[in-house]
C-alpha positions in Angstrom: -0.6 -27.0 4.8 2.1 -24.8 6.0 2.1 -21.8 3.7 5.4 -20.6 2.7 7.5 -17.7 4.3 8.5 -14.6 2.0 10.7 -12.1 2.6 9.7 -8.7 0.8 12.5 -5.9 0.8 11.8 -2.8 0.7 8.8 -0.6 2.7 7.3 1.6 0.1 4.4 1.5 -2.1 5.0 -1.7 -4.0 6.6 -3.9 -1.2 4.3 -2.9 1.3 1.2 -3.5 -0.8 3.0 -6.9 -2.2 3.3 -7.8 1.6 -0.4 -7.3 2.4 -1.7 -9.1 -0.2 0.8 -12.0 0.4 -0.5 -12.2 4.0 -4.2 -11.9 2.7 -3.8 -15.1 0.8 -2.3 -16.7 3.9 1.6 -16.6 3.2 4.0 -15.8 6.6 5.6 -12.6 5.6 8.8 -10.4 6.7 9.4 -7.0 5.4 13.1 -6.0 5.5 13.6 -2.2 5.2 17.1 -0.3 5.1 15.9 3.0 6.1 12.3 3.0 7.5 9.0 2.5 6.2 8.2 5.2 3.4 11.5 6.8 3.8 11.9 6.5 -0.2 9.6 8.2 -3.0 6.8 6.4 -1.7 6.9 8.7 1.4 6.4 12.1 -0.5 3.9 14.4 -0.5 1.9 14.8 -3.7 -0.3 11.4 -3.7 -1.9 12.0 -7.4 -3.4 8.9 -8.4 -4.6 9.6 -11.7 -5.2 7.4 -15.0 -3.6 7.8 -18.2 -5.9 9.2 -21.0 -8.3 6.6 -22.0 -7.4 7.1 -25.8 -5.0 4.6 -27.2 -5.8 1.5 -25.2 -3.1 -0.9 -24.2 -2.6 -3.4 -21.6 -0.6 -0.8 -19.0 -3.9 1.2 -19.1 -6.1 -1.5 -18.4 -3.7 -2.5 -15.5 -3.7 1.0 -13.9 -7.5 1.1 -14.7 -8.4 -2.0 -12.9 -6.0 -1.1 -9.9 -7.9 2.4 -9.3 -11.2 0.9 -9.3 -9.9 -1.6 -6.8 -8.6 1.1 -4.7 -11.6 2.5 -2.6 -12.5 -1.4 -1.3 -8.5 -1.8 -0.7 -7.6 1.2 1.1 -11.0 1.2 3.4 -10.0 -2.6 4.5 -6.2 -1.7 4.8 -7.2 1.9 7.2 -9.9 -0.3 9.0 -6.9 -3.1 9.9 -4.7 -0.8 11.0 -6.7 2.2 12.7 -4.3 4.7 10.1 -6.0 7.1 7.8 -4.4 6.3 4.7 -6.0 9.7 3.2 -7.7 7.9 -0.1 -10.6 10.1 -1.5 -11.5 9.1 -5.0 -12.4 13.1 -5.8 -11.6 13.1 -9.4 -9.7 15.6 -11.2 -10.3 18.9 -13.4 -7.5 19.6 -16.0 -6.9 22.6 -18.3 -7.3 22.7 -22.1 -4.7 24.8 -23.8 -5.9 24.9 -27.0 -8.7 24.2 -29.9 -6.8 21.3 -31.0 -6.5 20.1 -27.2 -10.1 20.7 -26.8 -10.8 18.4 -30.0 -9.0 15.7 -28.5 -10.3 15.9 -25.3 -13.6 15.9 -26.4 -13.0 13.0 -28.5 -11.5 11.0 -25.4 -15.0 11.0 -23.8 -16.1 8.1 -26.5 -13.2 6.5 -25.4 -13.7 6.9 -21.5 -17.2 5.3 -22.2 -16.1 2.2 -23.7 -13.0 1.2 -21.9 -14.1 2.7 -18.1 -16.9 0.4 -18.3 -19.4 2.9 -17.0 -17.4 3.2 -13.9 -15.8 6.6 -14.2 -16.6 9.5 -16.5 -14.7 12.0 -18.8 -16.3 15.3 -19.8 -15.4 18.4 -21.1 -17.4 21.2 -19.3 -17.1 25.1 -19.4 -14.9 26.3 -16.5 -17.7 28.0 -15.2 -19.0 25.2 -14.0 -16.3 23.8 -12.5 -16.4 25.3 -9.2 -14.2 27.2 -7.3 -11.0 25.1 -7.2 -10.0 24.9 -10.8 -7.2 25.4 -12.7 -7.0 28.2 -15.0 -7.8 27.1 -18.9 -7.3 29.4 -22.2 -10.0 27.8 -23.7 -12.6 28.2 -21.1 -13.2 24.4 -20.8 -11.7 22.0 -18.5 -11.6 18.1 -18.7 -13.6 16.9 -15.5 -12.7 13.5 -14.9 -14.1 11.3 -11.8 -12.0 8.4 -11.6 -8.4 9.8 -10.4 -8.0 9.7 -6.5 -5.5 11.2 -4.0 -4.1 9.7 -0.8 -1.3 10.4 1.6 1.5 8.9 0.5 3.2 8.9 4.3 -0.4 8.0 5.5 -0.8 5.0 3.0 2.6 3.9 3.8 1.8 3.8 7.9 -1.6 2.1 7.0 -0.4 -0.4 5.3 2.4 -1.2 7.8 -0.1 -1.3 10.7 -2.7 -3.5 8.3 0.4 -5.8 7.8 1.2 -6.2 11.2 -2.1 -6.4 12.4 -2.2 -9.8 10.3 0.9 -11.1 11.8 3.4 -9.8 9.6 6.7 -9.0 10.5 8.6 -5.4 9.7 12.2 -5.0 10.2 13.8 -1.7 9.4 17.0 -0.6 9.4 18.9 -3.4 8.0 19.6 -5.2 4.2 19.9 -8.3 5.7 16.4 -10.9 5.7 16.4 -14.1 8.0 15.5 -16.1 4.9 12.9 -17.4 3.6 11.1 -19.6 1.1 11.2 -16.6 -1.7 12.1 -13.3 -1.6 10.6 -10.0 -3.2 12.8 -7.1 -3.9 10.9 -3.8 -4.5 13.8 -1.8 -3.6 13.4 1.5 -5.7 15.7 3.4 -7.9 18.9 1.9 -5.9 17.6 -1.6 -6.7 17.3 -0.8 -10.5 20.7 0.3 -10.3 21.6 -2.8 -8.9 19.4 -5.0 -11.3 20.8 -3.2 -14.1 24.7 -3.8 -13.2 23.8 -7.3 -12.6 22.1 -8.0 -15.6 24.7 -6.1 -17.8 21.2 -4.3 -19.2 20.1 -0.4 -18.4 16.9 -1.8 -17.0 15.9 1.4 -15.0 17.3 4.5 -13.4 16.3 7.0 -10.4 14.5 10.4 -11.7 14.0 12.6 -9.3 11.2 14.9 -8.3 10.6 18.1 -5.8 7.4 18.9 -4.5 5.7 21.1 -1.7 2.8 21.1 0.6 0.7 24.2 1.5 -1.7 24.8 4.1 -4.7 25.2 2.6 -8.1 23.7 3.1 -9.9 22.3 -0.3 -10.6 19.0 0.9 -12.8 17.1 -1.1 -12.2 19.2 -4.0 -11.1 17.7 -7.2 -7.4 17.5 -7.7 -5.7 20.1 -10.6 -3.8 19.0 -13.7 -2.4 21.7 -16.2 1.0 22.3 -17.8 2.6 19.1 -16.6 1.7 20.4 -12.8 -0.6 18.3 -10.2 -2.5 20.1 -7.2 -3.9 17.9 -5.1 -6.1 18.8 -2.3 -5.4 16.5 1.1 -8.3 15.6 3.5 -6.3 17.1 6.4 -6.3 21.0 5.1 -3.3 21.0 2.8 -2.7 21.0 -0.6 0.2 19.5 -2.9 2.1 20.7 -5.3 4.4 18.2 -7.5 6.5 18.2 -9.3 9.9 18.6 -10.8 11.5 15.6 -13.3 15.4 15.6 -12.9 17.1 13.1 -14.9 20.7 14.6 -13.5 20.6 15.1 -10.0 23.6 14.9 -7.1 22.0 14.7 -3.9 18.5 12.7 -3.7 16.9 14.7 -0.9 18.0 18.5 -1.2 15.5 20.7 -2.3 16.5 24.1 -4.5 15.2 26.6 -6.8 13.5 24.4 -9.0 10.4 23.9 -6.7 10.2 27.7 -5.8 9.8 27.9 -9.7 6.9 24.8 -9.1 5.2 27.0 -6.5 5.2 30.0 -8.5 3.9 28.3 -11.7 1.0 26.3 -9.3 0.2 29.9 -8.3 -0.4 31.0 -11.9 -2.7 28.0 -12.4 -4.7 28.2 -9.5 -4.8 32.1 -7.9 -6.7 30.8 -4.8 -3.5 29.4 -3.3 -1.9 33.0 -3.1 -0.8 33.4 0.1 -1.1 29.7 1.4 1.8 28.9 4.2 4.4 26.7 2.6 4.5 23.7 5.4 6.7 21.0 3.7 9.4 21.3 0.9 10.3 17.4 -0.4 12.7 15.9 -2.8 13.2 12.2 -3.7 14.3 9.3 -6.2 11.4 7.5 -8.0 12.2 4.5 -9.5 11.7 4.6 -13.7 11.8 1.5 -15.8 12.9 1.6 -19.5 9.3 1.4 -20.6 7.9 3.8 -17.9 6.1 0.9 -16.6 5.9 -1.4 -13.8 8.6 -4.2 -13.7 7.1 -7.2 -12.2 8.8 -10.3 -13.2 11.1 -13.3 -11.7 14.5 -13.1 -11.3 16.0 -14.6 -14.4 19.5 -15.6 -12.5 18.3 -16.1 -8.8 15.7 -18.6 -8.0 12.7 -18.0 -5.9 13.7 -14.6 -6.1 11.4 -12.0 -7.5 11.1 -8.4 -8.9 8.5 -5.5 -8.5 9.8 -2.2 -9.1 9.5 1.0 -11.6 6.7 2.6 -9.8 8.1 5.9 -11.1 4.8 8.5 -11.1 2.0 5.9 -10.7 3.4 3.9 -8.0 0.3 4.4 -5.7 -2.2 4.1 -8.7 -0.9 1.1 -9.4 -0.3 -0.5 -6.1 -3.1 -2.7 -5.7 -2.8 -4.4 -8.7 0.9 -4.6 -8.2 0.2 -6.4 -4.9 -2.5 -8.6 -5.8 -0.2 -9.7 -9.2 2.9 -10.1 -7.3 1.5 -12.5 -4.7 -0.5 -14.4 -6.9 3.0 -15.2 -8.6 4.8 -16.0 -5.9 2.4 -18.0 -4.2 0.8 -19.4 -7.3 3.4 -19.3 -10.2 1.1 -17.4 -12.4 -0.3 -13.9 -12.6 -2.2 -11.9 -14.8 0.7 -9.3 -15.6 1.2 -7.7 -19.2 3.9 -8.8 -21.1 5.3 -5.1 -21.0 5.9 -5.2 -17.6 8.2 -8.5 -17.4 12.3 -8.0 -17.5 12.9 -9.0 -21.2 10.4 -5.9 -22.5 12.6 -3.6 -20.4 16.2 -5.1 -21.5 15.3 -5.2 -25.3 
């Protein structure tokens, strides 16, 4: 039987993962990207694949957990096919604990992690003195050490997925918004796609939130990522450390950097003094797509036949990408998928 031909619009994390998973299930796939692979927020510098806290468990957290657990095998396969390094590594995370109340909450979450993380990852509260040299300053003298978080190079991951897609016979066309036609289409078109969908459906489905980040020359390869006071500090395998990011609801230029990035840099130096003196290699800005419920939107288009939506990755796009790709491939090719109700368009319109 001839497998269907699917066009995927958008070559960011969701679009590339969806295209790859469709190919793996035997579909013929064409990716249409109006700029270039990884041109949007998926081509940033941070690359934190970090879970939500393991308490108050829900379907979104379960979906994210399953995706993070599957990521190691997924990215190893993608990298082997493409010959390109995604920079994936499950190196864990250290989180500062600001006060006694947060310390009590953190200790309580250890039990939640034992229950919901199924023995596949750990959440522990340890003295800062036991955390090693690369760690955040923590007012309580304790940190959370969890082993579920991973990191990757966003640009490397996009390049690796693109290479794997081509290796499997998929096509990627850059510099256009016009496809050639297929049996179905999946739109993974970032914040601009959310704006267009909101206008089409007459409801505020989501919007773009700008973020700025930077990359430092500092070799902490293999060390855990750090999180403190809303700031992510991510050591990458290539001898760099990424810092991110701002959360800007109002902005004029989607790719400009400004003094907000300088403030982030200074804040990171306070959190991790080891970074003092590290050279700034890159300053980056982009706009991330956020759905109304702060969760991915994975669904059929309500007004167009054989058209599907995968959008709203926001800050957890790469952490969800494996699950999103597999779920969308099931939905498109089999007509059903294990997708949380909160990820539907109806949930985001209500």
